[in-house]
Kinemage of the C-alpha trace (Angstrom):
@kinemage 1
@onewidth
@group {chain A} dominant
@subgroup {mainchain}
@vectorlist {calphas} color= white
{ca met a 1} P 0.000 0.000 0.000
{ca thr a 2} L 1.171 3.503 -0.746
{ca gly a 3} L -0.240 5.058 2.420
{ca lys a 4} L -1.803 7.944 0.459
{ca thr a 5} L -5.262 8.996 1.566
{ca leu a 6} L -7.687 10.478 -0.958
{ca thr a 7} L -9.034 13.793 0.375
{ca arg a 8} L -11.742 16.255 -0.623
{ca ala a 9} L -9.019 18.465 -2.078
{ca asp a 10} L -7.773 15.531 -4.193
{ca leu a 11} L -11.293 14.936 -5.506
{ca ala a 12} L -11.718 18.628 -6.346
{ca glu a 13} L -8.324 18.659 -8.087
{ca ala a 14} L -9.374 15.644 -10.183
{ca val a 15} L -12.494 17.557 -11.271
{ca val a 16} L -10.301 20.537 -12.227
{ca arg a 17} L -7.979 18.308 -14.299
{ca lys a 18} L -10.587 16.107 -15.962
{ca ile a 19} L -13.505 18.497 -16.492
{ca gly a 20} L -11.813 21.875 -16.427
{ca leu a 21} L -14.066 23.560 -13.881
{ca pro a 22} L -12.466 26.375 -11.905
{ca arg a 23} L -10.945 25.199 -8.604
{ca asn a 24} L -13.555 26.907 -6.372
{ca glu a 25} L -16.443 25.449 -8.398
{ca ser a 26} L -14.832 22.011 -8.260
{ca gln a 27} L -14.587 22.259 -4.475
{ca glu a 28} L -18.249 23.323 -4.278
{ca leu a 29} L -19.262 20.399 -6.492
{ca val a 30} L -17.414 17.886 -4.306
{ca glu a 31} L -19.003 19.416 -1.171
{ca leu a 32} L -22.496 19.274 -2.715
{ca ile a 33} L -22.079 15.609 -3.613
{ca leu a 34} L -20.726 14.642 -0.195
{ca asn a 35} L -23.457 16.643 1.576
{ca glu a 36} L -26.134 14.939 -0.514
{ca ile a 37} L -24.716 11.498 0.327
{ca ser a 38} L -24.419 12.222 4.055
{ca gly a 39} L -27.864 13.865 4.202
{ca thr a 40} L -29.458 10.872 2.521
{ca leu a 41} L -27.730 8.480 4.923
{ca ser a 42} L -28.685 10.550 7.972
{ca arg a 43} L -32.346 10.178 6.931
{ca gly a 44} L -31.838 6.405 7.010
{ca glu a 45} L -31.960 5.984 3.239
{ca gln a 46} L -29.537 3.900 1.201
{ca val a 47} L -27.071 5.379 -1.320
{ca lys a 48} L -26.190 3.263 -4.366
{ca leu a 49} L -23.390 4.324 -6.704
{ca ser a 50} L -23.360 2.163 -9.815
{ca ser a 51} L -20.088 0.264 -10.350
{ca phe a 52} L -18.837 1.498 -6.975
{ca gly a 53} L -21.002 0.215 -4.144
{ca ser a 54} L -23.756 1.053 -1.720
{ca phe a 55} L -23.813 2.819 1.620
{ca gly a 56} L -26.453 2.132 4.203
{ca ile a 57} L -27.316 2.505 7.857
{ca arg a 58} L -27.662 -0.497 10.139
{ca gln a 59} L -29.328 -0.310 13.532
{ca lys a 60} L -27.404 -2.073 16.290
{ca gly a 61} L -29.164 -2.973 19.494
{ca glu a 62} L -27.916 -2.626 23.034
{ca arg a 63} L -25.475 -5.299 24.096
{ca val a 64} L -23.013 -6.109 26.823
{ca gly a 65} L -19.341 -5.528 26.082
{ca arg a 66} L -16.233 -6.102 28.117
{ca asn a 67} L -13.439 -3.698 29.041
{ca pro a 68} L -10.350 -5.495 27.686
{ca lys a 69} L -8.078 -4.131 30.447
{ca thr a 70} L -10.241 -4.865 33.480
{ca gly a 71} L -12.601 -7.545 32.180
{ca glu a 72} L -15.503 -5.482 33.564
{ca glu a 73} L -18.784 -5.834 31.695
{ca val a 74} L -20.139 -2.569 30.334
{ca pro a 75} L -23.360 -1.839 28.439
{ca ile a 76} L -22.969 -0.702 24.820
{ca thr a 77} L -25.823 1.597 23.878
{ca pro a 78} L -27.974 1.082 20.782
{ca arg a 79} L -26.742 3.047 17.781
{ca arg a 80} L -26.812 3.384 14.028
{ca val a 81} L -23.678 2.467 12.092
{ca leu a 82} L -22.607 3.202 8.540
{ca val a 83} L -22.037 0.179 6.333
{ca phe a 84} L -20.499 -0.008 2.862
{ca arg a 85} L -20.809 -2.856 0.426
{ca ala a 86} L -18.570 -2.718 -2.632
{ca ser a 87} L -20.101 -3.654 -5.976
{ca asn a 88} L -18.828 -6.713 -7.799
{ca ile a 89} L -17.258 -4.404 -10.398
{ca met a 90} L -15.356 -2.531 -7.673
{ca lys a 91} L -14.214 -5.789 -6.070
{ca glu a 92} L -12.934 -6.960 -9.450
{ca arg a 93} L -11.069 -3.655 -10.032
{ca ile a 94} L -9.435 -3.891 -6.617
{ca asn a 95} L -8.401 -7.503 -7.079
{ca thr a 96} L -7.103 -6.843 -10.597
{ca gly a 97} L -5.037 -3.947 -9.250
{ca leu a 98} L -3.623 -6.173 -6.503
{ca ala a 99} L -2.740 -8.903 -8.983
{ca lys a 100} L -0.924 -6.394 -11.226
{ca arg a 101} L 1.077 -5.015 -8.289
{ca his a 102} L 2.117 -8.458 -7.100
{ca ser a 103} L 3.104 -9.653 -10.583
{ca gly a 104} L 5.344 -6.610 -11.148
{ca ser a 105} L 3.305 -5.101 -14.004
């Protein structure tokens, strides 16, 4: 792994390079898209991005956990968690990329 993390700025820069929008408009576009995705998820709706994957919210109930240092049982409160499921196309892209890296191509 390269250790590089893709950021909002990187996404906006890609829009500048590939589409030619001015930098400030590219940043606004990225923000609008991310806000739409997060707003949809916060309402409990699913987000599906073709050839990429789907994001959803899963409700987790209350359960008993254990403090690993003390062994003490502690209650874990119910909560909603974000889940991502990659599409088969994305899985294939990732695995093809891994195979190329390991074969030296």
